[in-house]
N, C-alpha and C positions, 0 to 999 in steps of 0.2 A: 347402329342408327345413322351412322354418315357424318358422324361428329369429329371422327378423327381422319387422318391421313392414313394412306397403306402404309406409309413406313411406320407411324407410331403406331397402329396394329402389330406390325412385326415384331415391333420393339416391345412392346407391351405382352405378347404372345412367347416371346422368348423369355422373358422375365418369370411369366407366369410357371414356364417350365423347368426355369432354373432355380426360383426361390419359393420356398414353402409361404414365407410370408404373403408374397401377391397373392400365389393360389389361393390361401386362406379368404382372401380379401377378396378376391374374384367372385370364389364361389360364395360367400356371403352376399354380394350385391348381386348375385344371381338369384337368389332366394328371393331379394327385397323386390326385384324385378316382377318374378313370378307372385308373390302375393300384393305388389301394387297393381299387376294387371288384374288379378282378381277382383280386387277392389274397385276399379275404377271400369271393369268390364260391365258393359250396357246390351240390352236383347235389342234386337232389330227393330226399329221403330217397324209399326205396322204398314205406314205409308213407303216401304221400301220396294215392295212390290209396284207402286205407281209410279216413283225415280224410274225403275227399271223399265217400262214401259211408255213413260213419259218424260224425256230427259229435261222437257222446259221447266220441270218443277224442281230440277237438281239444286240451281244456285240457292233458292230460298232454304230448302232442307241441309244443306250443306253449312250453312251458317248457322242453322238451329240445333241441330241433332247428331247428323253425323261424325264431326270431329270433336270428341272429348275435350273439355276445358285443362285436363291434369296432364297432358302431355306435356308440358314445359316441366312438370316436376320429374317426368322420368328422363329429360334433358336433362336437368340437373343434376338427378343420379349418375346419368353417364358419366358429367363431364366430372362430377365429384371423384369418380372410377379412376378416368385418366388424370387427374390432380394427384391423388393419393399415388398411384404407380409413378410420377412423374417426380414425386418428390422421393418417393423411395428409390427409384433409378438414380437420382441425384446423389443421395446420402450413399448408394454403393459405389456410386462413381469416386464421389471425394475420398471414400476410404480405402477404395482400390490405389488411388493416386498417391494417399499417404505408402500405402504399403510398397507402393512401386516404388516409390520417391527413398524408401526406409532400405529395399532390397538394392537400390541401386547403390545408394551410399556404401553398405556393406560390402557390394560387390566391387566397388571402388578402394575399399581398405584392402580386401582381399588381394586384389590385382597388386597394389602398391607394395603387399608385404611379398608377394610370389614374386615381383620383379625384384626387390632387394635381395628374396633367398635366392634369385636367379643369378644376378650378379656377385653375390656373395659367394656362390658354387663355383663361376665360372673364375673368380678370381682365384680360388683354393685351386682348380684345376693348373691354371698357368702356372701359380706357385711351385706345387708337385712337378710340373713338367721342366720347369726352371733347374731346380734342385735335383731331378733325376738325370739331366744331361749329363753325359759322360764328360764334357768339357769344362762343366761347373765344379770350381772347388772352394771347398766350406772352409775356413779358416777361426779359430777360436779365439776369440779377445778375452782374455782374463784379466779380472781388474787386480788391479797392484795394492801395495802397502797403504794407498789412500782410500781406495774403496776395494779390499778385498771380495767381500760378496757379491761383486757385480760379474757379469757374464753373457756374453754376445755371440753370434756365428756370423761373419762376414761369408754371403756366398757372390764369387768371382766367376764371371765369364768372359775370357778374353775374344771369344770367337763370335760371340752374339753381342757385345760390347755392351754388357748388363752388370749391374752390381745390387746386392740386396742385403739387409742387414735383418737377424732374426734375435730380437731381444730376449735371453732367454731369462736372465733375473738382474732385471736393474731397480733397484732402490729409489724413490723419488730425489731429484736431484735437491739440493739445499733451495732455500726461499729465494724468489727472483730469478733463479739459476737455471740454466738447461745443460743437458749433456749435446755436444757438437762433434761431429766425426772429420776428419781431416785425410786427406791421402797426401803422400809423399811422394813428389815427381820432382826427381834429381836435385833433391835437396831443398826442397820449398813445398812447405803446406799449403795444402789448398784444401777449403772447405767442400765439401759433398754432401751436407746433410745435417739437420737438426734433430736428433732422437725425438719421437713422438713421447708425450707424458703417458698416455692412456692407451697405447697400441703396442701390438708384439711386431709388428714388421715396416719396415722401411726402404723405399727403394733410392736407392744412392747416386748420385751421377757419376757416372761412368768416367775414369781417365786411365787410356790405355797403358801409358807407361807410369803409374802409381807402383811405387814397392812396397809400400805399407800402409795400413791403416790406422789412425790414434783418436781417440775418445778423450778430450777435456772437457772441464767444467768451465761453462762460459755464463755472462750474463743472458738474461732472458732476449732473445730475438737471434743470439750468435754473434760472433766477432770477425771481423777483417783475418786478423791473426790470433794465432793459440796463444792460450796460457798456457806453458809447457810446465807450470810450476804446478798446473793441478792437470796434468796428466792422468787419468787413470786407468789406463789399457792399451796395449797396442798389438798388431801382428804384422807379420812380413807377409807379403804376397807374391 
């Protein structure tokens, strides 16, 4: 009826094809139009022939007989159809936006998990490559009488200038204390790391002239000088 734009027409037609709810309502309103057209149908007045042969009578006849007064009702029905379709499309749009937001959030979670897994895999690959290097030497640091159950392995590579410590079996340190590892360089004990409490692998500060590695029990945060009375294990490298 020319009450909607071409873009609106295409949009409604698209959703009539895609959604059964719109198609059913569209077909129902079409039937309403048909029934309404039948109700307002009028037979051509007797003076139509006069109008066709004498245009001067057109104005009076147009005002009195040719234009049914019920067309505004049909226009209202058409407007109701467009309002229904617009409301339906708005609801569908909001639903799709919510679903899209949920999908994007889930995708972000998966992305972060994949990135974390990828970093972990890269770290494991680098660790394996380091351990497998012919120049990497493994040194077992077994616990002494102070902590006989402890065991760790130090991997030392002078060519690459890297050192790592694998905590094989380290009991939790005493309360408010930590394990600290030291390198003996020309008789001087130099701190090269604090053993993590919830991890199994520690990258050590590399010292090229280190002669031995030593682990002591120190207050939380570590010490500047080792408490040799609480030495729990050492290994010559």
